[in-house]
N, C-alpha and C positions, 0 to 999 in steps of 0.2 A: 793527854790527846794522843800517845803513841800507843799506850796501854788499851785504849778503847780500838783502835785500828786492830791491834792484835787480836784482841778477843773478837773483832767483828769478824777478821780472817779465819780463826778458829771455829765461829760458828758457821761460815760459808764452807769451809773445808768438811765440817760434821755433817752438814747438810748436802753437800754433795757425795760424801761416803754413803750416806743413808739412801741417795736416790741409786747410786751403784749397787749397793747391796741388793735392793728390792728389786731392779732390773735383773741381777744375776739369779736371785732366787725365784723370780717369773720364767726365766729361761730354764733353771734347773728343773721346775716343776713341769714345763711343758715337754723338755726332752724326757722326762721320766713317763708322763703320759704317752709320749709317741714311742718310746721302747716297750711299754706294756700293751699297747696295740699291736705292736710288730709281734711279740711274744705270743698273744692270742692267735693273732693271723697264722702265725708258724705252727702251733698246736692244730688249728683246724685244717691247715694245709697237709700237715703229717697225718692227720686221721684221714684225710679223704685220700691220700697216697696209699695209705694202708687198704682201703676200700678197694681202690683201683687194682692194686696189687693182687687182693684174693679175687677179685673177679676174672683177673687174667690167669690165675692158677685154675679157676672153675673151668674158663673156657678152653685151656690147654688140657685138661682132662676131658672134657666133653669131646674135643677133636680126635683124642687119642682114640677114645671108643668108638666114635664114628667112623674113623679110619681102619679099625680092626674090623668093625662089622662090615664096612664096604669091602674089604679086602677077603674076608671070609665068603661075600656074596659073589664076588668075581670068580672064585674058585670052583 
């Protein structure tokens, strides 16, 4: 009878461990997916930031040219 109780407890522990392991695996997978999505979003944001920086540089050049032309016209 004692031996049966020990075996039953072992089976319960094994079942509990399997449930815990499964939950940990699901959480790990979810975290991995979230990290991947964040990485993709970061890459997109970097690309957009580079595009905006290029536009700002182009506007600076355009402003400098316009400024020179205006100064020449005022002389």
